[in-house]
N, C-alpha and C positions, 0 to 999 in steps of 0.2 A: 504494500500500500504506500502511496506517495505521501510526502509531507504536505499538508495543506498550504496553499500559497499564502504568504504573509506571516507564517508561523516561524518562530525561531526555535531551532533545535541544535543539538550537538551530535556530530558524528565522530567516530573513532576510526582512523586509518592506521592499519598496521603496515609499515613499510620495511622492506629489507633493502639495505643500502650497501653497495660495494664501496668499501672504504677508499679504494684507489681512484674511483671515478665520480662517485656521487657528490653533489654539492648541496649542502643544506641551504645555502643562500638561494640557489636556484629553486629548491623545493618551496621555500617560504614565498618567493616571488610568484611562482605559479599559483599557489593557493590564494595569495592576495589578489592577483589578476582575475581570478574566478569569483572574487567577492567573499571568500572565506576568511575567517579570523581565527588564527591559532591561539588557543587558550591554555594548552598544556602539552608537554612533551615528556614521555616516559621511555626510558631505555629498557627493553625487554630482555635482550641478551646481546652479547658482543663476542667476537673472536678476532683473529688476526686479519681475516679477509672481509667480514661483513658485520654490520650492526643492524639489529632489528629494533625499531622504535614504534611506539604508539603515539599518534598525534590526535589530540582532541581539538576539533574545529567547529566553530559556530557557523551554521549555514541557515538559509531561509527556505529552501525547497529542494526537492529531489533532483531537479535539473542542475542546480548549482553543484550538488554532490557529484553528478555524472561528469560535469565539466572539470571539476578538480581532479577526479580520477583520470580523465582523459589527458589532461595537461601533465600530470605526474608520470603517466605512462610514457611520455615523450622524453622524460629526463634521463640522461645517461646514468646507468648504474642504479636505477630505482625500480624496484618491483613492488607493486601494490599487492600485499598478501591477502588482506581482508578489509572489508568495509562494514561497520556496524553503526547503529545509532541508538539514542537513549530509549526509544520505544522498543526496538528489538531486544535490547539488553534487559529491559524490564520484564519481558516475556520469557526469558530463559528459564526452562524448567516449569513453566506455568506461573500464575500469579497468586494462587491460593494454596493452602495446605490445611491438614487436619491436626489439631492439638488436643490431647486429653485434658479434661477439666480438673482431674485429680491425679497427682503423681502416685505411682505404685512404688512405695519405699521398702516394703517388707512383705513377708508371706501372708500376714493378716490382711493387708490391703489387697493382695492378689486374690485371696479367697472371697473377698466381698465383691470385687468388680467382675470376677469370673467364677469359675467353679470352686467350691460348691455353693457359695452364697447366692450366686445369681439365679439359682434354681427357684428360690423363694419369689423373686420378682417375676420370673417367667410363669410360675404357677398362678400368681395373682392376676397377671394379664390374661392368661388362658381362661380363668374363671370370669373375668370382667374385662373384655377387650378395650373398653373405653379408657382403662388405666394406661394404655400405651401413650395417650396424650400427655400423661404426667410422668411416666417412668422411663420414657425413651426419648430419643432426639426428635421424635414426631412432633413434640410440643413446640419446637422452635425451628423446624427445618422445612425448606421449600425446594422443590425440584424445578430447575430451569431447563425446560425441555425444548429441543429444536431438532429439525431435520436438515437445517442449513439451506433450505430452498428459497428463502427470501431475505437474505441478510442485507441490512440497510446499506445502500450505495454499492453493493457488490453482487446481489442477485443470488442465483442458485450455485453456491460454491461448495456444498456438501458438508457432512458432519465434522470432519477433521478441521477444515478451514474455518468453520463456525465456532469452534471451541474457544478461541481467544475472546470472542465477543461474550460468550456465556460465562466465562471466567470473570470478565470485567463486571458483568451483571451481578455475579455472586459477591464480588468485592463491594459493590454499591449497597447491596442488601445489608451486608454486615456493618459497613461504616456508617450508613445513614440511619439504620433502625435496629441494629444488633440482631438481625435475622440471619440464621445460618442457611446458606443456599448452596446447592451443588449442581454443577452443569452436567446435563445428560444429553449428549448429541447422538441421535439415532441414525443408523445406516439403513434407513428405509424412508421412502416417501409415499408409501401405501397407506391410505387413510385408515383402513381397518386394522392394519398391523400396528400403527402408531397408537391407536385407541387401546388395543389389546395390551401392548407393552406398558403404557402408562398406568392402566388399571392394575397390571401385575405388580408394578413398582409402588403403587400408592400406599400400602401399609407402612412404608418407611417414612412418609412425608405428611406434614400438616397442611400443605397446600401445593398446587401445581401452577407454575408460571409458564405458559406457552410462549414461545419466542421465535420470530423469524420463520414462520411457516406460511407458505404461499396461499393466496386466495385462489379458488373458493374453498380449498380443502380445510383451511383453518376454521371456517365457520362450522362445518360438520364435526370436526374433531372436538372443538370446544363444546358445542351443544351436546354431543353424545357424552362427553366426560362429565359435564355438569349434571346430566340426568343420571349417570350410572355410578358416580362416586359420591361419598359422603364428606368430602373435604372440598374447600373452595378451589375453583379453576378460573384462571384469569389470563386472557390472551392480551399481553401488554401492548403489542403493536396496535391493537384495536382500542382497547378500553383505557390504557394509560394515556395514549395520545388524546383521546376524547375528553378525559377528565381534565387534563392540563389545558387543553383548548378552551373548555368551558370556563375554567378558572380565569384565564386571561380575558376571555370575552366578557365575563361579568364585570370585571374592572374597567374594560374599555367602554362598555355601555354606561357605566357610572360616570365616566369622564364626559361622554357625549350627551348624557341626559336622556338616552333612549331606553325603551323597554324591550326586552327580548321578545315578548309576545307580539309586538307591533312591527318587528323588523323583517325586512325581506332579506333572506340569507341564501347565497348561492354557494353550493359545495361542488368543487371541481376535482374530479378524480374519485371514482366510486369503487375502489378496492376495499380491503379490510379496514384501513384507517378511516377512509372517507365515509363508509357506511356506518361505522361506530360513532363517528363525530356527529353525523346527522341524527342517529338514534338518541345520542346523549342530549343534543340540543332540543329534540322533540320532548324528551323526558323532563327537561328543565322548563318547558313552556313555549318553545318556539312554534309558531303556527304557520309560517310561510317560508318553507325550505324548498329550494329547487336543486335537484341533482343534475350535474352535467358531466358527461364523459366524451370520449372521442366522437361518438355518434350524435352528440347534442343532448338536449334536455330530456330527461326521462318523463314520459307522459303519464299523467294521472289516469289510472284505469287500464293502462297498457298491459300486454302480456310479454314477459321476458324469460328466457331460459336461465339467465343469471339470477341466483337467489337474492343477491344484494340489490340488484336493479329492481327486482320485483317488489322488494320492500319499499323502495322509493316510489314505485308506481302505485302502491296501495296506500301510502301515508303522506306523500309530499305533493308539491306543485298544485295547490288548491285552485289556482286560477287558470290552469291549463296552458301555461306559457310554453312556447316551442322555439326551436332554432338552436343555434350554437351559443357558446359562451358570450360572444360579443352582442348577441341579441337579448339574452335573458339578464345580463348584468345591468341593464338600464333600470335605474331607480333602486338598485340594491343598496342596503345599508351595510351589509357585511359580505365579504368574500372569504371563503375558506378553501385554501388550495392544498391538496395532497396528491398532486399529479406530477408535473415535470417542469423543467426550466422554460422560461419564455412564453408560457401559456397566456399570461395576462399582459395586456398592452396598456400604454399610457392612455390611448383613446378610450379604452374600457373604463379606466378610472374616472375619466371626465364625465362618463354617463351615469356614474353611481349617484346615490343620494347625497345630501349635505353631510359633512363630517363622516366620510366613509371609513370603515374599519377593514383592514386587509391583513389576513393571516396567510402568508405565502410560505407554506411549511415543507415544500419539496426540498430534499437534501441530495447532494450538497449544494445545488443551485436552485434557488427559489423560483416560483412562477414569475416574479418580477423582482428586480433588485431594489433594495430600499433607496438607493441613490436616485433611481428613476422615479420611484413612487412618491418620494417625500413631498414634492410640491403639491400633490393632489390628494393626499390621504391625511386623516386626523390621527389615526393610530395604526402602526405597522408592527407586525410580529413575524418571525421566521423560525425555522428549526436550527438556525446557526448560532454558534456561541460567540461569533465575532460581530454580531449586531445586537442592539437592544431587544428585549422582550423575546427571549428564546423559549419556545415551547418544547420543553424537555421532559420526557417520561420519568426521569429520576425524581421529579417533584411528586410523583404519585406512588409508584409501586412499592418503595420501602415502607412508607407509612401505611399504605393499604394493607400489605401483608402483616405488618406489625399488629394492626387492629384485628385482622381476620384471625390470626393465631391466638391473640390474647383473649378473645371472646369465644374461640372455637366455633367460628361461623361455619355453617354447613354449605353456604354458597354466597356468591356476590349478587346483590340486587341493584337495580337501577337507582334506588333511593340511596344506597351506600355510595355509589359513584357520584351522584349529585352532591351528597354531603361532603365527599372528599374534595370535589371541585370548589365548593364554597369555603372549605377550610383553607385550601391553598390561597384562594383570593383574599381571605381575611388577614393573611400574614402581611400584606401590603397595607399599611395604615393610611387613613384618609389624607393626612398631611404629607405623605410620601408619594401618593398616587399622581402620576403625570404621564404624558404620552410616551415617554421612553422607559417607564417603570410601571408596568401593569401586572407583572408576574415576579415573584420573589426569586432570588438567586438559588441555584441548586445547592449551594453550600450553606444556606440559611438553616440553622439547626432547629428552628421552631417548626419547620414545615412537616417533617415526619411525625412529630408529636401531635400536632393539631389534626393531621389527617387520620392518625391512629384513633384519637379520641372521637372524631366525627364518625368514623367507620363503626366503632364499637357501639356508639349511641344509636346509629341507624340500624345496626344488626339487631339490637335488642328491640327497637321499635318495630322491626319487620318480623320478629319472632324466629330469626334464624341463628341466634346466638345460643350456644349450648353450655356456656360457663357463666355463672353468676359473678359479675364483676366485683361484688362486695364481699365475696367469701373466699377464703383460702382454699387451695386444693384439698380434696378429701381422698384419702388413700384406701378407704375401705367402704 
């Protein structure tokens, strides 16, 4: 994966230098000409004929790295042995590990954590299976399940290549909400087989986070697992995106003085995320949503083979608008983009209602760049971290699962998702709210806690919580 343009990172070049011919001055000049900045030099080994050194160099992108390597390859007596960067080094051996909670210091400890003492715990669970939530890792552990078929920005790269993403997800679960998560990448893209495998694995986990599974298979996989498991199942690409979108939109509407129920909302891109966003907006009270894909606006009452499109036909476009995006965008208060780069044009923005709100969330390149849209929109959000108002799922899923696990929720409801969105929005105080700050930072420690509390309250309200929040665990 390339380094994003504009990002600063460090690479490490291992060079083998022939002592008789290599010129370090020539090396430094070549690196400087390519725009690199040497920040450290380490001697790895040396002998009478050669010296091996590691050079740490600041660069801005992968093209600059390639140019440095090319220029050094032209230097007499210089061999580039290896190139690595900080990101690759961070992933060596994976990014997560398992640690025991209690040290085994003597034979007595061993007999309690393993045989023979563990038999007492096993018997108790066999007699009362619900005790697994209290006496095993099930109480605080989530499976991050993917088949690698729809990895953000990369597509269908398969299970091995998807693993670094799932490891990163597990890190975020732990750091943001102290939820233990384990990446499980499956070497199958067969819907029935994925469902069967996840069901077979479910006794170990307190929740299932589905990740980067392509549409439309992701819909059936989630729906079946929700029906057939007694632990919460959450497809983050759909619902995490939708929750954070709603959070940002609630604050944007507060800025513009508009009501969600009165807004005309155009959703462009009707895959998993787009469909979930529309459903979330409808659950929160939006009444005039129009879904647009490559073929144009989805017609009310139409018949479509695509299940997601059929939902739009059954529940949206109340005034029967037709045509392409440039047609139905007229008079729209809100544009939600989960499609591709360049889909939205400046002329489209000019036809929107007063104080238009644009959420252009395609990654890595949004439907319209903020620089182009700024003169014509009141509030702009993207999925990018290098622009204000990033719609990032990490604001949702750690707190969501923290709440689900703590109340032992049987499933996730629409009410819980709306409550999570309102909780995220509430972190931005009224005196802080402005056009470039409608959503809290992903590093704001208050987010996961508020989301967790909101989810627990909504779970009890919906009757899907199986643990009384006011009582300590009972082991008998």
